[in-house]
GUDREN-585184 format. One record per residue (C-alpha): residue number from 0; x, y, z; residue in three letters. Coordinates in nm, 3 decimals, m for minus. Last residue first. Example, Ala and Ser with C-alpha at 12.3 -4.5 7.8 and 13.67 -1.06 7.14 Angstrom:
+-----+---------+---------+---------+-----+
:   k :      px :      py :      pz :   r :
+-----+---------+---------+---------+-----+
:   1 :   1.367 :  m0.106 :   0.714 : ser :
:   0 :   1.230 :  m0.450 :   0.780 : ala :
+-----+---------+---------+---------+-----+
REM end
This chain:
+-----+---------+---------+---------+-----+
:   k :      px :      py :      pz :   r :
+-----+---------+---------+---------+-----+
: 386 :   0.777 :   4.202 :  m1.956 : arg :
: 385 :   1.021 :   3.935 :  m1.849 : gly :
: 384 :   1.326 :   4.065 :  m1.693 : ser :
: 383 :   1.524 :   3.757 :  m1.693 : asn :
: 382 :   1.525 :   3.601 :  m1.343 : leu :
: 381 :   1.815 :   3.503 :  m1.123 : pro :
: 380 :   1.631 :   3.499 :  m0.778 : leu :
: 379 :   1.815 :   3.710 :  m0.548 : glu :
: 378 :   2.072 :   3.570 :  m0.298 : gly :
: 377 :   2.093 :   3.346 :   0.010 : gln :
: 376 :   2.121 :   2.995 :   0.096 : pro :
: 375 :   1.923 :   2.866 :   0.383 : pro :
: 374 :   2.141 :   2.791 :   0.711 : thr :
: 373 :   2.020 :   2.496 :   0.902 : asp :
: 372 :   2.075 :   2.255 :   0.613 : ala :
: 371 :   2.365 :   2.041 :   0.755 : asp :
: 370 :   2.502 :   1.764 :   0.534 : gln :
: 369 :   2.402 :   1.393 :   0.569 : pro :
: 368 :   2.703 :   1.144 :   0.593 : ala :
: 367 :   2.626 :   0.806 :   0.464 : ser :
: 366 :   2.478 :   0.942 :   0.150 : ser :
: 365 :   2.310 :   0.736 :  m0.113 : ser :
: 364 :   2.294 :   0.823 :  m0.463 : ser :
: 363 :   2.024 :   1.029 :  m0.668 : leu :
: 362 :   2.019 :   1.083 :  m1.035 : ala :
: 361 :   1.747 :   1.355 :  m0.950 : ser :
: 360 :   1.692 :   1.669 :  m0.758 : ala :
: 359 :   1.382 :   1.856 :  m0.851 : arg :
: 358 :   1.259 :   2.234 :  m0.788 : val :
: 357 :   0.914 :   2.368 :  m0.874 : gly :
: 356 :   0.748 :   2.689 :  m0.969 : leu :
: 355 :   0.369 :   2.730 :  m1.061 : leu :
: 354 :   0.159 :   3.007 :  m1.170 : arg :
: 353 :   0.404 :   3.243 :  m1.349 : leu :
: 352 :   0.342 :   3.538 :  m1.582 : lys :
: 351 :   0.479 :   3.544 :  m1.923 : arg :
: 350 :   0.799 :   3.647 :  m2.089 : asn :
: 349 :   1.012 :   3.456 :  m1.867 : leu :
: 348 :   1.233 :   3.324 :  m2.121 : pro :
: 347 :   1.388 :   2.997 :  m1.979 : val :
: 346 :   1.776 :   2.943 :  m1.982 : arg :
: 345 :   1.840 :   3.165 :  m1.677 : arg :
: 344 :   1.619 :   2.935 :  m1.477 : leu :
: 343 :   1.825 :   2.633 :  m1.513 : cys :
: 342 :   2.155 :   2.847 :  m1.386 : glu :
: 341 :   1.945 :   2.939 :  m1.068 : gly :
: 340 :   1.859 :   2.573 :  m1.024 : ala :
: 339 :   2.226 :   2.504 :  m1.009 : ala :
: 338 :   2.294 :   2.804 :  m0.792 : arg :
: 337 :   2.016 :   2.693 :  m0.549 : arg :
: 336 :   2.106 :   2.334 :  m0.556 : ile :
: 335 :   2.457 :   2.437 :  m0.450 : val :
: 334 :   2.349 :   2.658 :  m0.162 : ala :
: 333 :   2.111 :   2.405 :  m0.045 : pro :
: 332 :   2.383 :   2.133 :  m0.008 : asp :
: 331 :   2.260 :   1.785 :  m0.078 : ala :
: 330 :   2.510 :   1.728 :  m0.348 : thr :
: 329 :   2.629 :   1.487 :  m0.643 : pro :
: 328 :   2.960 :   1.594 :  m0.824 : ala :
: 327 :   3.035 :   1.757 :  m1.145 : pro :
: 326 :   2.644 :   1.868 :  m1.147 : leu :
: 325 :   2.391 :   1.775 :  m1.425 : thr :
: 324 :   2.153 :   2.071 :  m1.518 : leu :
: 323 :   1.792 :   2.047 :  m1.557 : asp :
: 322 :   1.519 :   2.257 :  m1.755 : arg :
: 321 :   1.142 :   2.213 :  m1.765 : thr :
: 320 :   0.858 :   2.408 :  m1.918 : val :
: 319 :   0.492 :   2.383 :  m1.880 : thr :
: 318 :   0.241 :   2.589 :  m2.092 : arg :
: 317 :  m0.057 :   2.644 :  m1.854 : phe :
: 316 :  m0.122 :   2.989 :  m2.022 : asp :
: 315 :  m0.051 :   3.140 :  m1.705 : asp :
: 314 :   0.312 :   2.971 :  m1.712 : phe :
: 313 :   0.406 :   2.663 :  m1.546 : arg :
: 312 :   0.769 :   2.625 :  m1.469 : leu :
: 311 :   0.964 :   2.316 :  m1.360 : lys :
: 310 :   1.328 :   2.313 :  m1.234 : ile :
: 309 :   1.612 :   2.081 :  m1.256 : gly :
: 308 :   1.906 :   1.949 :  m1.052 : ile :
: 307 :   2.090 :   1.662 :  m1.158 : thr :
: 306 :   2.356 :   1.517 :  m0.905 : arg :
: 305 :   2.137 :   1.453 :  m0.612 : gly :
: 304 :   2.265 :   1.320 :  m0.270 : leu :
: 303 :   2.048 :   1.100 :  m0.040 : tyr :
: 302 :   2.024 :   1.034 :   0.322 : ala :
: 301 :   1.661 :   1.072 :   0.334 : lys :
: 300 :   1.659 :   1.370 :   0.600 : arg :
: 299 :   1.970 :   1.527 :   0.373 : gln :
: 298 :   1.762 :   1.480 :   0.061 : leu :
: 297 :   1.448 :   1.629 :   0.203 : asp :
: 296 :   1.629 :   1.927 :   0.376 : glu :
: 295 :   1.811 :   1.991 :   0.023 : ala :
: 294 :   1.471 :   1.992 :  m0.131 : val :
: 293 :   1.340 :   2.224 :   0.124 : arg :
: 292 :   1.616 :   2.456 :   0.084 : thr :
: 291 :   1.583 :   2.478 :  m0.289 : cys :
: 290 :   1.215 :   2.531 :  m0.252 : leu :
: 289 :   1.274 :   2.828 :  m0.001 : ala :
: 288 :   1.514 :   2.986 :  m0.223 : thr :
: 287 :   1.255 :   2.991 :  m0.517 : phe :
: 286 :   0.977 :   3.114 :  m0.292 : ile :
: 285 :   1.183 :   3.414 :  m0.178 : glu :
: 284 :   1.298 :   3.476 :  m0.518 : ser :
: 283 :   0.945 :   3.486 :  m0.659 : leu :
: 282 :   0.839 :   3.727 :  m0.385 : thr :
: 281 :   1.130 :   3.961 :  m0.431 : ala :
: 280 :   1.067 :   3.949 :  m0.822 : arg :
: 279 :   0.698 :   4.017 :  m0.828 : asp :
: 278 :   0.714 :   4.282 :  m1.078 : his :
: 277 :   0.997 :   4.137 :  m1.276 : arg :
: 276 :   0.901 :   3.786 :  m1.328 : ala :
: 275 :   0.521 :   3.839 :  m1.282 : his :
: 274 :   0.335 :   3.616 :  m1.051 : leu :
: 273 :  m0.011 :   3.453 :  m1.114 : asp :
: 272 :  m0.218 :   3.440 :  m0.804 : arg :
: 271 :  m0.254 :   3.196 :  m0.520 : glu :
: 270 :   0.071 :   3.032 :  m0.675 : phe :
: 269 :   0.113 :   2.663 :  m0.721 : thr :
: 268 :   0.416 :   2.526 :  m0.528 : thr :
: 267 :   0.690 :   2.286 :  m0.610 : glu :
: 266 :   0.930 :   2.034 :  m0.440 : arg :
: 265 :   1.103 :   1.748 :  m0.565 : ser :
: 264 :   1.301 :   1.423 :  m0.484 : ile :
: 263 :   1.393 :   1.198 :  m0.758 : ser :
: 262 :   1.427 :   0.832 :  m0.875 : lys :
: 261 :   1.334 :   0.700 :  m0.520 : pro :
: 260 :   1.510 :   0.371 :  m0.415 : glu :
: 259 :   1.303 :   0.072 :  m0.339 : ser :
: 258 :   1.253 :  m0.156 :  m0.038 : his :
: 257 :   0.990 :  m0.406 :   0.070 : thr :
: 256 :   0.874 :  m0.500 :  m0.272 : ile :
: 255 :   0.557 :  m0.703 :  m0.269 : val :
: 254 :   0.579 :  m0.942 :  m0.559 : pro :
: 253 :   0.397 :  m0.873 :  m0.887 : arg :
: 252 :   0.246 :  m1.190 :  m1.031 : glu :
: 251 :  m0.103 :  m1.044 :  m1.126 : asp :
: 250 :  m0.369 :  m1.246 :  m1.277 : ile :
: 249 :  m0.739 :  m1.164 :  m1.155 : gly :
: 248 :  m0.894 :  m1.258 :  m1.506 : his :
: 247 :  m0.952 :  m0.879 :  m1.598 : ala :
: 246 :  m0.615 :  m0.788 :  m1.496 : ala :
: 245 :  m0.463 :  m1.086 :  m1.742 : glu :
: 244 :  m0.693 :  m0.936 :  m2.048 : his :
: 243 :  m0.595 :  m0.580 :  m1.982 : leu :
: 242 :  m0.225 :  m0.660 :  m1.920 : trp :
: 241 :  m0.218 :  m0.834 :  m2.282 : gly :
: 240 :  m0.410 :  m0.535 :  m2.418 : ala :
: 239 :  m0.136 :  m0.311 :  m2.272 : tyr :
: 238 :   0.138 :  m0.502 :  m2.434 : gly :
: 237 :  m0.031 :  m0.584 :  m2.782 : arg :
: 236 :  m0.159 :  m0.245 :  m2.870 : gly :
: 235 :  m0.462 :  m0.068 :  m2.722 : phe :
: 234 :  m0.724 :  m0.057 :  m2.986 : his :
: 233 :  m0.619 :  m0.355 :  m3.221 : ala :
: 232 :  m0.478 :  m0.530 :  m2.943 : gln :
: 231 :  m0.809 :  m0.537 :  m2.741 : leu :
: 230 :  m0.999 :  m0.679 :  m3.051 : leu :
: 229 :  m0.743 :  m0.944 :  m3.097 : ala :
: 228 :  m0.769 :  m1.053 :  m2.734 : pro :
: 227 :  m1.142 :  m1.097 :  m2.778 : glu :
: 226 :  m1.323 :  m0.931 :  m2.477 : ala :
: 225 :  m1.484 :  m1.179 :  m2.231 : arg :
: 224 :  m1.268 :  m1.075 :  m1.914 : ala :
: 223 :  m1.340 :  m0.712 :  m2.029 : leu :
: 222 :  m1.706 :  m0.770 :  m2.022 : glu :
: 221 :  m1.664 :  m0.917 :  m1.682 : ala :
: 220 :  m1.466 :  m0.621 :  m1.561 : ile :
: 219 :  m1.756 :  m0.409 :  m1.667 : thr :
: 218 :  m1.795 :  m0.142 :  m1.917 : ala :
: 217 :  m1.699 :  m0.286 :  m2.248 : ile :
: 216 :  m1.912 :  m0.181 :  m2.544 : gly :
: 215 :  m1.615 :  m0.091 :  m2.746 : leu :
: 214 :  m1.665 :   0.275 :  m2.715 : ala :
: 213 :  m1.689 :   0.212 :  m2.320 : ala :
: 212 :  m1.342 :   0.054 :  m2.355 : leu :
: 211 :  m1.194 :   0.389 :  m2.510 : lys :
: 210 :  m1.367 :   0.576 :  m2.243 : glu :
: 209 :  m1.227 :   0.365 :  m1.965 : thr :
: 208 :  m0.884 :   0.375 :  m2.128 : ala :
: 207 :  m0.902 :   0.761 :  m2.134 : lys :
: 206 :  m1.024 :   0.778 :  m1.756 : pro :
: 205 :  m0.772 :   0.536 :  m1.601 : gly :
: 204 :  m0.733 :   0.168 :  m1.611 : ile :
: 203 :  m0.414 :   0.107 :  m1.403 : gly :
: 202 :  m0.575 :   0.012 :  m1.091 : asn :
: 201 :  m0.888 :  m0.182 :  m1.184 : ile :
: 200 :  m1.189 :  m0.022 :  m1.062 : lys :
: 199 :  m1.223 :   0.166 :  m1.373 : arg :
: 198 :  m1.346 :  m0.132 :  m1.528 : val :
: 197 :  m1.686 :  m0.127 :  m1.371 : pro :
: 196 :  m1.755 :  m0.400 :  m1.086 : leu :
: 195 :  m1.953 :  m0.717 :  m1.175 : pro :
: 194 :  m1.629 :  m0.895 :  m1.253 : trp :
: 193 :  m1.494 :  m0.855 :  m0.914 : ile :
: 192 :  m1.710 :  m1.022 :  m0.657 : arg :
: 191 :  m1.916 :  m1.303 :  m0.818 : asn :
: 190 :  m1.666 :  m1.403 :  m1.106 : pro :
: 189 :  m1.339 :  m1.324 :  m0.895 : ile :
: 188 :  m1.450 :  m1.522 :  m0.571 : asp :
: 187 :  m1.270 :  m1.849 :  m0.673 : ala :
: 186 :  m0.945 :  m1.639 :  m0.704 : leu :
: 185 :  m0.980 :  m1.614 :  m0.330 : ser :
: 184 :  m1.127 :  m1.313 :  m0.142 : leu :
: 183 :  m1.103 :  m1.136 :   0.209 : val :
: 182 :  m1.246 :  m0.798 :   0.249 : thr :
: 181 :  m1.218 :  m0.573 :   0.558 : leu :
: 180 :  m1.388 :  m0.242 :   0.552 : gly :
: 179 :  m1.347 :   0.043 :   0.821 : asp :
: 178 :  m1.492 :   0.290 :   0.544 : pro :
: 177 :  m1.496 :   0.154 :   0.285 : lys :
: 176 :  m1.648 :  m0.214 :   0.190 : glu :
: 175 :  m1.518 :  m0.255 :  m0.160 : leu :
: 174 :  m1.217 :  m0.003 :  m0.149 : asp :
: 173 :  m0.972 :  m0.266 :   0.001 : ser :
: 172 :  m1.080 :  m0.512 :  m0.242 : cys :
: 171 :  m0.976 :  m0.355 :  m0.559 : ile :
: 170 :  m0.600 :  m0.295 :  m0.421 : lys :
: 169 :  m0.627 :  m0.630 :  m0.296 : ser :
: 168 :  m0.720 :  m0.782 :  m0.666 : leu :
: 167 :  m0.407 :  m0.601 :  m0.811 : leu :
: 166 :  m0.184 :  m0.706 :  m0.507 : lys :
: 165 :  m0.220 :  m1.072 :  m0.537 : asn :
: 164 :  m0.367 :  m1.394 :  m0.359 : pro :
: 163 :  m0.633 :  m1.173 :  m0.184 : thr :
: 162 :  m0.649 :  m0.954 :   0.143 : val :
: 161 :  m0.823 :  m0.610 :   0.104 : gly :
: 160 :  m0.811 :  m0.373 :   0.403 : ile :
: 159 :  m0.981 :  m0.073 :   0.499 : ser :
: 158 :  m0.842 :   0.185 :   0.789 : cys :
: 157 :  m0.966 :   0.340 :   1.090 : ser :
: 156 :  m0.797 :   0.599 :   1.292 : leu :
: 155 :  m0.716 :   0.632 :   1.664 : gly :
: 154 :  m0.359 :   0.637 :   1.554 : thr :
: 153 :  m0.174 :   0.345 :   1.740 : ala :
: 152 :  m0.471 :   0.166 :   1.862 : asp :
: 151 :  m0.677 :   0.193 :   1.537 : arg :
: 150 :  m0.376 :   0.048 :   1.348 : val :
: 149 :  m0.332 :  m0.225 :   1.588 : ala :
: 148 :  m0.703 :  m0.302 :   1.550 : gln :
: 147 :  m0.689 :  m0.306 :   1.186 : lys :
: 146 :  m0.364 :  m0.530 :   1.191 : ile :
: 145 :  m0.552 :  m0.800 :   1.445 : arg :
: 144 :  m0.838 :  m0.767 :   1.213 : gln :
: 143 :  m0.616 :  m0.891 :   0.917 : ala :
: 142 :  m0.479 :  m1.160 :   1.124 : leu :
: 141 :  m0.835 :  m1.280 :   1.238 : met :
: 140 :  m0.945 :  m1.285 :   0.853 : leu :
: 139 :  m0.643 :  m1.452 :   0.742 : thr :
: 138 :  m0.665 :  m1.728 :   0.992 : asp :
: 137 :  m0.361 :  m1.945 :   1.097 : gly :
: 136 :  m0.001 :  m1.940 :   0.988 : pro :
: 135 :   0.185 :  m1.635 :   0.846 : phe :
: 134 :   0.422 :  m1.661 :   0.566 : gly :
: 133 :   0.193 :  m1.545 :   0.299 : ser :
: 132 :   0.101 :  m1.220 :   0.482 : leu :
: 131 :   0.292 :  m0.985 :   0.229 : asp :
: 130 :   0.152 :  m0.626 :   0.330 : ile :
: 129 :   0.091 :  m0.360 :   0.052 : tyr :
: 128 :   0.067 :  m0.001 :   0.204 : ile :
: 127 :  m0.158 :   0.289 :   0.171 : glu :
: 126 :  m0.179 :   0.652 :   0.346 : asp :
: 125 :   0.155 :   0.852 :   0.272 : ile :
: 124 :   0.235 :   0.658 :  m0.030 : gly :
: 123 :   0.296 :   0.303 :  m0.147 : arg :
: 122 :   0.515 :   0.154 :   0.113 : asp :
: 121 :   0.562 :  m0.223 :   0.040 : glu :
: 120 :   0.564 :  m0.417 :   0.369 : ile :
: 119 :   0.691 :  m0.730 :   0.494 : gln :
: 118 :   0.706 :  m0.658 :   0.858 : pro :
: 117 :   0.383 :  m0.816 :   0.963 : ala :
: 116 :   0.291 :  m0.739 :   1.333 : ile :
: 115 :   0.503 :  m0.477 :   1.443 : gly :
: 114 :   0.542 :  m0.356 :   1.092 : ala :
: 113 :   0.157 :  m0.274 :   1.102 : val :
: 112 :   0.198 :  m0.047 :   1.403 : ala :
: 111 :   0.504 :   0.111 :   1.257 : ala :
: 110 :   0.297 :   0.179 :   0.952 : lys :
: 109 :   0.021 :   0.338 :   1.129 : phe :
: 108 :   0.237 :   0.576 :   1.337 : leu :
: 107 :   0.462 :   0.681 :   1.029 : arg :
: 106 :   0.142 :   0.789 :   0.846 : ser :
: 105 :   0.028 :   0.964 :   1.166 : tyr :
: 104 :   0.325 :   1.191 :   1.150 : his :
: 103 :   0.316 :   1.244 :   0.788 : arg :
: 102 :  m0.018 :   1.354 :   0.826 : tyr :
: 101 :   0.044 :   1.600 :   1.094 : ala :
: 100 :   0.344 :   1.763 :   0.899 : asp :
:  99 :   0.122 :   1.756 :   0.588 : phe :
:  98 :  m0.115 :   1.991 :   0.750 : asp :
:  97 :  m0.385 :   2.083 :   0.484 : ala :
:  96 :  m0.612 :   2.403 :   0.536 : pro :
:  95 :  m0.958 :   2.320 :   0.661 : leu :
:  94 :  m1.282 :   2.434 :   0.482 : leu :
:  93 :  m1.619 :   2.339 :   0.650 : val :
:  92 :  m1.903 :   2.245 :   0.380 : ala :
:  91 :  m2.166 :   2.498 :   0.368 : asp :
:  90 :  m2.132 :   2.578 :   0.015 : pro :
:  89 :  m2.142 :   2.236 :  m0.100 : ala :
:  88 :  m2.173 :   2.155 :  m0.463 : leu :
:  87 :  m2.101 :   2.537 :  m0.593 : gln :
:  86 :  m1.810 :   2.529 :  m0.302 : ala :
:  85 :  m1.659 :   2.234 :  m0.479 : ala :
:  84 :  m1.633 :   2.414 :  m0.808 : lys :
:  83 :  m1.431 :   2.670 :  m0.642 : met :
:  82 :  m1.229 :   2.442 :  m0.459 : val :
:  81 :  m1.119 :   2.270 :  m0.795 : gly :
:  80 :  m1.146 :   1.892 :  m0.768 : met :
:  79 :  m0.856 :   1.692 :  m0.742 : gly :
:  78 :  m0.998 :   1.502 :  m0.425 : ser :
:  77 :  m1.372 :   1.463 :  m0.437 : phe :
:  76 :  m1.674 :   1.669 :  m0.353 : val :
:  75 :  m2.007 :   1.522 :  m0.489 : gly :
:  74 :  m2.227 :   1.578 :  m0.202 : leu :
:  73 :  m2.151 :   1.241 :  m0.073 : ala :
:  72 :  m1.809 :   1.297 :  m0.100 : arg :
:  71 :  m1.850 :   1.570 :   0.148 : ala :
:  70 :  m2.015 :   1.328 :   0.395 : glu :
:  69 :  m1.738 :   1.095 :   0.331 : tyr :
:  68 :  m1.485 :   1.330 :   0.446 : thr :
:  67 :  m1.272 :   1.519 :   0.199 : ser :
:  66 :  m0.947 :   1.508 :   0.030 : thr :
:  65 :  m0.691 :   1.733 :  m0.124 : thr :
:  64 :  m0.927 :   1.984 :  m0.281 : val :
:  63 :  m0.742 :   2.198 :  m0.530 : val :
:  62 :  m0.687 :   2.592 :  m0.500 : gly :
:  61 :  m0.801 :   2.845 :  m0.770 : arg :
:  60 :  m0.891 :   3.125 :  m0.529 : gly :
:  59 :  m1.186 :   3.264 :  m0.349 : ala :
:  58 :  m1.332 :   3.066 :  m0.054 : tyr :
:  57 :  m1.636 :   3.190 :   0.154 : asp :
:  56 :  m1.865 :   2.947 :   0.006 : arg :
:  55 :  m1.637 :   2.653 :   0.117 : leu :
:  54 :  m1.677 :   2.749 :   0.508 : arg :
:  53 :  m1.413 :   2.873 :   0.741 : ala :
:  52 :  m1.442 :   2.711 :   1.083 : phe :
:  51 :  m1.561 :   2.917 :   1.388 : arg :
:  50 :  m1.449 :   2.723 :   1.732 : arg :
:  49 :  m1.613 :   2.715 :   2.049 : ser :
:  48 :  m1.454 :   2.872 :   2.365 : gly :
:  47 :  m1.770 :   3.079 :   2.444 : asp :
:  46 :  m1.565 :   3.398 :   2.316 : glu :
:  45 :  m1.502 :   3.242 :   1.988 : arg :
:  44 :  m1.205 :   3.088 :   1.883 : met :
:  43 :  m1.084 :   3.107 :   1.506 : ala :
:  42 :  m1.028 :   2.799 :   1.306 : pro :
:  41 :  m0.712 :   2.792 :   1.087 : gln :
:  40 :  m0.788 :   2.909 :   0.710 : arg :
:  39 :  m0.413 :   3.001 :   0.618 : asp :
:  38 :  m0.383 :   2.998 :   0.261 : gly :
:  37 :  m0.454 :   2.772 :  m0.029 : arg :
:  36 :  m0.722 :   2.525 :  m0.116 : gly :
:  35 :  m0.728 :   2.197 :   0.052 : gly :
:  34 :  m0.929 :   1.972 :   0.322 : ile :
:  33 :  m1.302 :   1.979 :   0.266 : val :
:  32 :  m1.537 :   1.878 :   0.568 : val :
:  31 :  m1.896 :   1.764 :   0.514 : pro :
:  30 :  m2.020 :   1.698 :   0.880 : leu :
:  29 :  m2.048 :   1.371 :   1.085 : gly :
:  28 :  m1.759 :   1.449 :   1.286 : arg :
:  27 :  m1.660 :   1.815 :   1.293 : leu :
:  26 :  m1.698 :   1.833 :   1.689 : glu :
:  25 :  m1.404 :   1.600 :   1.708 : pro :
:  24 :  m1.158 :   1.884 :   1.565 : tyr :
:  23 :  m0.823 :   1.741 :   1.615 : arg :
:  22 :  m0.899 :   1.396 :   1.559 : leu :
:  21 :  m1.140 :   1.505 :   1.275 : leu :
:  20 :  m0.846 :   1.661 :   1.108 : glu :
:  19 :  m0.652 :   1.331 :   1.105 : val :
:  18 :  m0.955 :   1.187 :   0.960 : ser :
:  17 :  m0.977 :   1.448 :   0.679 : ala :
:  16 :  m0.612 :   1.369 :   0.590 : tyr :
:  15 :  m0.663 :   0.998 :   0.592 : phe :
:  14 :  m1.024 :   0.929 :   0.417 : ala :
:  13 :  m0.990 :   0.585 :   0.554 : asp :
:  12 :  m0.645 :   0.446 :   0.539 : met :
:  11 :  m0.578 :   0.191 :   0.279 : asp :
:  10 :  m0.419 :  m0.147 :   0.362 : leu :
:   9 :  m0.356 :  m0.390 :   0.060 : his :
:   8 :  m0.300 :  m0.749 :   0.192 : ala :
:   7 :  m0.132 :  m1.023 :  m0.024 : ile :
:   6 :  m0.194 :  m1.392 :   0.074 : arg :
:   5 :   0.007 :  m1.615 :  m0.160 : arg :
:   4 :  m0.062 :  m1.979 :  m0.065 : ser :
:   3 :  m0.276 :  m2.051 :  m0.369 : pro :
:   2 :   0.012 :  m1.986 :  m0.607 : ala :
:   1 :  m0.085 :  m1.725 :  m0.873 : asn :
:   0 :  m0.193 :  m1.840 :  m1.209 : met :
+-----+---------+---------+---------+-----+
REM end
């Protein structure tokens, strides 16, 4: 079991992207707002100085919802949903384009604010972190409230925090009282607060596992905790079954990892319309070069070099193909990355239209002297003439 002295917090920013947009457009507070789709839908100014926003009902394309405000979620609009489907559920919702530069800025602000109080942080993405509070004296609730206030002072945004003896439980608890929530639980609280929840609330139990458990008559975490280990093993295998049993009982010994090396750095884009390798050659070439340049810039900014360069293609029939090439020496040079990615592309028959293109650098190593990427590589996309 977990040592009782462990105090692990999970901090999750509330509807992060949407909340950042509401700082910019406060007149949208309380309204259903959706972030996502594709294209430029910046608000237009009216003569009276007010803003005119795009609405979901006017969207045409196959973009995906990045996030939504809680008012939009109440109408059934969630991240990962197609924007066209979202428009059927909430046609009058405001639609805004994603601004990832702004989101990264506010992400840095909130993480710096937390680090000023509790520096033992595991970065889990742009809008969430784990914090090890085990060594801090005093009241847990007051410490968590202090962290929440520091985040609000630094960003103007709210967050939700769960504090428990481990990461698994804290991840669940940060979602229990959203938005602007704070939940502190001990292992003794598991039967009353955790077991009544559906199994999908455990991070690591996805839709397929949820469906398989439901077929076994297991819908809640309590039912999972009472399930016979042999039954779980028969349907999930020994390893995953063992993890399911421990997770249902709130057992998780994972430490907070304050530093980890990325395995790869990649950029990809899904096209607004399917592009033809020959007819849209110029457009594809420009996109391809831009992706290579951005990967190079990401490598340099993070002080990494990549030795293996790869591409990812998704065709109009949703078939996905990847190819990669290992270089003699690691690089963060955009021109080298462009040439290597081009070699990968030559190995793929481009006989169907493309809907997605991506570039990846892996086999990373640290670089103490980042290279300059101000000048993007030139050249045409080495496309086979697909018909």
